[in-house]
C-alpha beads as a LAMMPS data file, in Angstrom:
LAMMPS data file: protein, C-alpha beads

78 atoms
77 bonds

1 atom types
1 bond types

-500.0 500.0 xlo xhi
-500.0 500.0 ylo yhi
-500.0 500.0 zlo zhi

Masses

1 110.0

Atoms # bond

1 1 1 -0.291 -0.248 -0.477
2 1 1 1.415 3.442 -0.508
3 1 1 1.804 5.279 2.048
4 1 1 1.978 8.493 1.111
5 1 1 -1.629 7.957 -0.020
6 1 1 -3.419 6.758 2.740
7 1 1 -2.613 6.017 6.423
8 1 1 -4.351 3.482 7.962
9 1 1 -4.621 3.050 11.887
10 1 1 -6.690 -0.476 13.284
11 1 1 -7.232 0.083 16.625
12 1 1 -5.143 3.009 17.040
13 1 1 -2.407 1.324 15.180
14 1 1 -0.407 2.489 11.938
15 1 1 -0.889 -0.488 9.926
16 1 1 0.398 0.780 6.542
17 1 1 3.477 -0.370 5.915
18 1 1 2.491 -4.059 6.800
19 1 1 -0.856 -3.921 4.515
20 1 1 -1.228 -4.703 0.390
21 1 1 -5.031 -3.584 -0.323
22 1 1 -8.166 -2.598 1.548
23 1 1 -11.532 -2.568 0.517
24 1 1 -14.713 -1.271 2.033
25 1 1 -17.124 -3.272 1.988
26 1 1 -21.172 -3.462 3.342
27 1 1 -19.783 -1.860 6.374
28 1 1 -16.907 -3.922 6.850
29 1 1 -13.188 -2.744 5.577
30 1 1 -11.229 -5.762 3.570
31 1 1 -7.954 -6.266 4.366
32 1 1 -4.731 -8.247 3.020
33 1 1 -1.360 -7.789 4.533
34 1 1 1.823 -8.607 2.964
35 1 1 3.192 -11.708 2.648
36 1 1 -0.568 -13.388 2.229
37 1 1 -3.299 -14.323 -0.115
38 1 1 -5.967 -13.740 2.849
39 1 1 -8.273 -11.318 3.740
40 1 1 -9.080 -10.110 6.890
41 1 1 -12.074 -8.300 7.572
42 1 1 -12.782 -5.521 10.367
43 1 1 -15.293 -3.458 11.494
44 1 1 -15.786 -0.118 10.453
45 1 1 -15.198 1.188 13.828
46 1 1 -11.926 -0.743 14.370
47 1 1 -10.284 1.383 11.734
48 1 1 -9.601 4.799 10.461
49 1 1 -7.997 5.720 6.996
50 1 1 -6.887 9.272 6.613
51 1 1 -5.041 11.166 4.202
52 1 1 -1.303 10.257 4.727
53 1 1 0.392 13.849 2.403
54 1 1 0.094 17.264 4.115
55 1 1 1.685 19.219 1.922
56 1 1 2.388 23.524 2.602
57 1 1 3.553 25.955 0.238
58 1 1 5.956 28.279 0.756
59 1 1 7.245 31.819 0.201
60 1 1 10.098 30.831 -3.209
61 1 1 7.990 27.967 -5.047
62 1 1 9.652 25.846 -1.981
63 1 1 7.393 22.889 -0.506
64 1 1 7.709 20.820 2.857
65 1 1 6.090 17.335 2.846
66 1 1 4.834 15.851 5.889
67 1 1 4.219 12.433 5.680
68 1 1 2.373 10.220 7.570
69 1 1 1.974 12.419 10.848
70 1 1 -1.399 12.422 12.667
71 1 1 -0.869 15.663 14.613
72 1 1 1.274 17.865 14.310
73 1 1 2.007 22.277 15.163
74 1 1 3.855 23.530 12.588
75 1 1 4.931 27.398 13.111
76 1 1 6.201 28.686 9.719
77 1 1 8.290 31.946 9.838
78 1 1 6.040 35.069 9.043

Bonds

1 1 1 2
2 1 2 3
3 1 3 4
4 1 4 5
5 1 5 6
6 1 6 7
7 1 7 8
8 1 8 9
9 1 9 10
10 1 10 11
11 1 11 12
12 1 12 13
13 1 13 14
14 1 14 15
15 1 15 16
16 1 16 17
17 1 17 18
18 1 18 19
19 1 19 20
20 1 20 21
21 1 21 22
22 1 22 23
23 1 23 24
24 1 24 25
25 1 25 26
26 1 26 27
27 1 27 28
28 1 28 29
29 1 29 30
30 1 30 31
31 1 31 32
32 1 32 33
33 1 33 34
34 1 34 35
35 1 35 36
36 1 36 37
37 1 37 38
38 1 38 39
39 1 39 40
40 1 40 41
41 1 41 42
42 1 42 43
43 1 43 44
44 1 44 45
45 1 45 46
46 1 46 47
47 1 47 48
48 1 48 49
49 1 49 50
50 1 50 51
51 1 51 52
52 1 52 53
53 1 53 54
54 1 54 55
55 1 55 56
56 1 56 57
57 1 57 58
58 1 58 59
59 1 59 60
60 1 60 61
61 1 61 62
62 1 62 63
63 1 63 64
64 1 64 65
65 1 65 66
66 1 66 67
67 1 67 68
68 1 68 69
69 1 69 70
70 1 70 71
71 1 71 72
72 1 72 73
73 1 73 74
74 1 74 75
75 1 75 76
76 1 76 77
77 1 77 78
């Protein structure tokens, strides 16, 4: 799974790096982990899927990209 696109938490724990695929169907998430063909079902309430990238555009066309950040406070110079 591309960690730059999504952050996947299962019961609050980041499992993105361990995952091969993710799909949602009928109120449940179905996840295949790397190294296995088995698909595991998880209740919707146990899985959080978040956008992983936060890109800040700075002066002079510079960028800062934060990947897999859950809670962050950034103070940029004015």
